[in-house]
N, C-alpha and C positions, 0 to 999 in steps of 0.2 A: 504494500500500500504506500502510495506516494503522498507526502505531506508538503503542502505549499507553505512557504514561509516568506515573510517580508522583513528585510533588514530595516533597522531604525534609520539607516542612511537614506532610504527611500521616502521617509516621512519628513515633511516640513512642519515646523512649529511656528505658526503665525501668532504674533502678540499684538493686539490692537486695543486702542481705547475706544469706547463705544458709549452710546446713550441707551443701552439696555439697562433699565433701572429697577424693574419690578419682577416679581414672580410671574405675573401675567405676560410681560415681555419675554421672559425666558421660555414660557410655554409656547408662545408664537414662534420664536426663533427655533425651538426644538422641532416644531412641525415642519418648518422649512428645511432645516439641516438634516432631518431624518430621511428626507427624500433624495439627498445628494450622496451618492456612493463614494465620491472622492473625499468626503469628510469622515475621518476615522473616529475622532472624538473631539469634543469641545467643552469648554467651561466658561463661565463668566463670574467675576467677583463682584457681587452686588454691594459689598461693603467698601470697596475701594472707590475713591473719588473719581477715578477715570473709568470705572466699570470695565476693568480689563477683561477682554475676550481672548481666550486662547483656543486656537483651532489647529488640530493635527490633520494634515491633508497630504495626499500623494501628489496632486498636480495643481491645485488651486493657488492663486497668489492673494496677497492682501487686497489688491484691487478687485479681484473676482469676488471675494467675500463682501467687500464694500458695495459693489454693484448689486449683488444678490439681496443684501439687507436693505438697501435703499428702496427697493421695490415694495418693501413692507413698512416703510417709514422710519427705518433705523439708520443711524450714521455710525461709521467707524473709520479709523485711520490707524495705520501701523505705528507702533511705538518704537522709537529707536532705543535699543537696549545694548 
């Protein structure tokens, strides 16, 4: 039996500031992101003043994430770390 594995090198971790501020916002973003196979995992820190959004993805860029979220009224931009 063959097992498919993905190395961590294939994953990009995008770190963005966002205007995702409430649990309701998180639920909406979850509905959007759950339909996108290129997103492996994501989190948002509602307690941080920049509402830091972290997205693990195989192929998407910060610009892609921003364009996707803007369609649902959210804004985000990449944090320089």
